[in-house]
C-alpha positions in Angstrom: 153.9 -49.0 46.4 152.0 -45.8 47.0 149.5 -46.4 44.4 148.5 -49.2 46.0 148.3 -47.9 49.2 146.5 -45.3 48.4 143.8 -47.1 46.4 143.2 -49.8 49.6 143.2 -46.4 51.9 140.2 -44.8 49.5 138.2 -48.1 49.3 136.5 -48.5 52.4 135.8 -44.7 52.4 134.1 -45.1 49.4 132.0 -48.4 50.1 131.0 -46.5 53.7 129.6 -43.5 51.5 128.3 -45.9 49.1 126.5 -48.0 52.1 125.7 -43.8 53.4 124.3 -42.9 50.7 121.8 -45.9 49.9 120.9 -45.6 53.4 119.7 -41.2 53.3 117.9 -42.9 49.9 115.8 -45.9 51.5 115.0 -43.4 54.3 113.6 -41.0 51.9 111.8 -43.8 49.5 110.4 -45.0 53.0 108.8 -41.6 54.5 107.8 -41.3 51.0 106.2 -44.4 50.8 104.6 -43.4 54.8 103.5 -40.2 53.2 100.1 -41.9 51.0 98.6 -42.7 54.0 98.6 -39.9 55.4 98.1 -37.9 52.4 95.1 -40.3 51.8 93.7 -39.7 55.5 94.2 -35.8 55.7 91.9 -35.5 51.7 89.4 -38.1 52.5 89.2 -38.5 56.4 88.2 -34.7 56.9 86.2 -34.2 53.6 88.1 -32.2 51.8 87.4 -35.0 48.7 85.5 -37.7 48.1 87.7 -41.4 47.4 87.4 -41.8 43.3 88.2 -38.3 43.0 91.1 -38.5 45.1 92.2 -42.4 42.9 91.7 -40.5 40.0 94.0 -37.6 40.2 96.3 -39.6 42.0 96.5 -41.9 39.1 96.8 -39.2 36.5 99.7 -37.0 38.5 101.4 -40.6 39.0 101.1 -40.8 35.7 102.4 -37.4 34.3 105.1 -37.7 36.9 106.6 -41.2 36.0 106.4 -39.8 32.0 108.0 -36.9 32.9 110.9 -38.8 34.8 111.5 -41.1 31.3 111.8 -37.5 29.8 114.3 -36.3 31.6 116.1 -39.8 31.7 115.9 -39.8 28.1 114.5 -43.6 28.8 113.4 -45.3 25.7 113.0 -48.5 23.2 110.5 -50.2 22.7 107.7 -50.8 24.8 106.6 -54.1 25.3 102.7 -54.7 25.7 100.8 -53.7 28.2 100.2 -55.7 31.2 96.3 -56.1 32.4 96.9 -57.8 35.6 99.1 -55.5 36.6 97.0 -52.7 35.8 94.3 -54.2 37.1 95.8 -54.5 40.6 97.8 -51.7 41.1 94.3 -49.7 40.5 92.5 -52.2 42.7 95.3 -50.9 45.2 95.0 -47.8 44.6 91.1 -47.4 44.8 90.2 -49.6 47.3 93.1 -47.7 49.7 91.1 -45.0 49.1 87.5 -45.6 50.0 89.6 -48.0 52.9 90.9 -44.8 54.3 87.3 -43.0 54.5 86.6 -44.9 58.4 89.9 -45.9 59.7 93.4 -44.0 60.7 96.7 -44.2 59.4 98.3 -46.4 61.6 95.9 -49.0 61.4 95.6 -48.6 57.4 98.8 -49.3 57.5 99.5 -51.7 59.6 96.6 -53.7 57.9 98.3 -53.1 54.3 101.9 -53.8 54.9 100.7 -57.2 56.6 98.6 -57.9 53.7 100.8 -57.2 51.4 103.6 -59.2 52.9 101.0 -62.0 53.6 99.5 -62.7 49.8 104.0 -62.9 48.9 104.5 -65.0 51.7 101.4 -67.1 50.2 102.1 -67.3 46.6 105.7 -68.7 47.5 104.4 -71.2 49.8 102.0 -72.1 46.7 105.2 -72.5 44.2 107.1 -74.8 46.5 109.2 -72.5 48.6 110.4 -74.2 52.2 109.6 -72.7 55.3 111.2 -73.3 58.7 109.9 -73.8 61.6 110.3 -70.3 63.0 109.1 -69.1 59.5 105.7 -71.0 60.0 105.9 -69.3 64.2 106.3 -65.6 62.6 103.7 -66.5 59.6 101.7 -67.7 63.0 102.8 -64.8 64.7 101.9 -61.7 61.8 98.6 -63.2 61.6 97.8 -63.1 64.9 98.5 -59.6 64.6 96.5 -58.4 62.4 93.4 -60.7 63.8 94.0 -58.9 67.1 93.4 -55.6 65.3 90.6 -55.8 63.1 88.9 -58.5 65.7 85.4 -56.9 67.1 86.0 -54.2 70.7 85.4 -50.6 72.0 89.3 -49.4 69.6 88.4 -52.2 67.0 89.2 -50.2 63.5 85.4 -49.5 60.8 85.1 -53.7 59.9 84.2 -52.6 56.1 87.3 -50.1 56.3 89.2 -52.4 57.2 88.0 -55.6 54.7 88.4 -52.9 52.1 92.4 -52.3 53.0 92.8 -56.0 53.1 92.1 -56.2 49.2 94.2 -53.2 49.0 97.3 -54.9 50.4 96.8 -58.4 48.6 96.1 -56.7 45.2 99.5 -54.3 46.2 100.9 -57.5 46.9 100.3 -59.7 43.2 101.2 -56.5 41.4 104.4 -56.4 43.9 104.5 -60.3 42.5 103.8 -59.3 38.9 106.4 -56.6 38.6 109.7 -58.9 39.6 112.2 -59.4 36.9 110.9 -56.5 35.1 113.7 -55.1 33.4 113.0 -51.3 33.6 110.1 -50.6 36.5 109.5 -47.3 35.6 108.9 -47.7 32.1 106.5 -50.0 33.0 105.0 -48.5 36.1 104.5 -44.8 34.0 102.6 -47.1 31.5 100.5 -49.4 34.4 99.7 -45.8 35.8 98.7 -44.1 31.6 96.6 -47.6 31.2 95.1 -47.0 34.7 93.5 -43.8 34.0 90.5 -45.3 32.3 89.8 -47.3 34.7 90.2 -44.4 37.6 87.7 -42.9 35.2 84.8 -45.1 34.8 85.0 -45.0 38.6 84.4 -42.2 39.2 81.1 -42.2 36.7 79.8 -44.4 39.1 80.3 -42.6 42.1 79.6 -39.6 40.0 76.8 -38.4 43.0 79.1 -38.8 44.9 82.2 -35.8 43.7 83.1 -33.2 45.6 86.7 -31.7 45.4 87.8 -28.8 47.5 91.2 -27.6 46.5 93.0 -28.6 49.1 91.6 -31.9 48.4 93.2 -31.9 44.9 96.2 -30.6 46.2 96.6 -33.6 48.3 96.2 -35.5 45.5 98.5 -34.8 43.3 100.9 -35.3 46.3 100.5 -38.7 46.6 100.6 -39.1 43.0 103.2 -37.3 42.3 105.5 -36.6 44.6 104.5 -40.1 46.9 103.9 -42.2 43.7 105.7 -41.0 41.3 109.0 -40.0 42.2 108.7 -41.9 45.9 108.5 -45.2 43.2 110.7 -44.3 41.3 113.4 -43.8 43.7 112.5 -47.2 45.6 113.1 -48.6 42.1 116.7 -46.7 41.7 117.8 -47.7 46.0 115.7 -51.9 45.3 118.7 -52.1 42.4 121.3 -52.7 44.4 119.5 -53.5 47.6 119.1 -57.9 48.4 115.2 -58.6 48.4 115.4 -59.3 52.1 117.2 -56.5 53.6 114.6 -54.5 50.9 111.6 -56.5 52.4 112.7 -55.4 55.9 113.3 -51.5 55.0 109.6 -51.7 54.6 108.9 -52.4 57.9 109.4 -49.1 58.4 106.7 -48.0 56.5 103.5 -48.5 59.0 105.9 -47.0 62.1 106.2 -43.7 60.2 102.8 -43.9 59.0 101.2 -44.2 62.2 103.5 -41.6 63.7 103.0 -39.3 61.1 99.3 -40.2 62.0 99.6 -38.8 65.2 101.9 -36.2 65.0 99.8 -34.0 61.9 95.9 -35.8 62.7 96.0 -36.2 66.2 95.0 -39.8 66.0 95.0 -41.5 69.2 97.6 -44.9 70.0 96.0 -47.0 71.6 97.3 -50.5 72.5 95.5 -52.7 70.2 97.4 -51.0 67.7 100.6 -51.1 70.2 100.6 -55.0 70.6 99.3 -55.6 67.2 102.2 -53.1 65.2 105.0 -55.6 67.4 103.4 -59.4 66.9 102.5 -59.0 63.5 106.1 -56.4 62.4 107.8 -59.1 65.0 106.3 -61.7 62.8 107.1 -60.5 59.1 110.6 -59.8 60.7 111.0 -63.0 61.9 110.2 -64.7 58.5 112.9 -62.0 57.1 115.8 -62.6 59.0 115.2 -66.9 59.0 114.8 -66.6 54.3 118.1 -64.5 54.6 119.7 -66.6 56.6 118.2 -69.7 54.2 119.4 -67.4 51.2 122.4 -67.2 52.5 124.1 -70.8 53.2 122.7 -71.6 49.6 125.0 -69.3 48.6 
């Protein structure tokens, strides 16, 4: 009887400790993901490095960090053949991401990127035959309105080319995420994708050879973006995802644009415009509505 009572008393504590640990790891992962826009804008906005070089160094640093993580955790075994679609979409995200941040603010870029990512994934779900409820359609409409309002012409509108490049980056990352669904070894596969993206980064650097410029500060920011915010950040996020429902994982990422925008205000003195606030509320609120409806539908189906 005493043993039974002790187990019943300890289980809730263990569950609470596990939940608290998952919450803490999720928060750290979101900070890492939000750091990429900040590091990129800090490096490129002030001209400390060119976009192609930043991307190349980020790719190499990420590949090295991920390989070190695999070696440290002794992940081995046979590797499956490289999926060049994943390599191209991963590199496409990173290169368009860098060039976009030559001209747009951290918060605006993060919101456009995040909105484009999830809208891409929702579009693929619809194309695959998934049915959305009326509230989900309303959420999508609100989210699209938020993004359209953000980039519509006006005094505080972002630079059109930068916004367009970030949309492409978001679509690429959304497709890359979809290609990685059900991956048995996401860390190992991501390391391979980074490694095979190195030649693509080198090719782009050659194309923009005349624009190459690197300061030690810019190189340092690129290394931090690749090794810490991307390499360690992605590895930690994969660890968190292992025990997290898909809807909750997607909802957690709603915090990334907010964290990035706050970082831009605090570290780069970027202005908080009414347009950005309204767009953020509409886009993130609309996406949250879709996620909540999908989560409710998944619960009913089980």
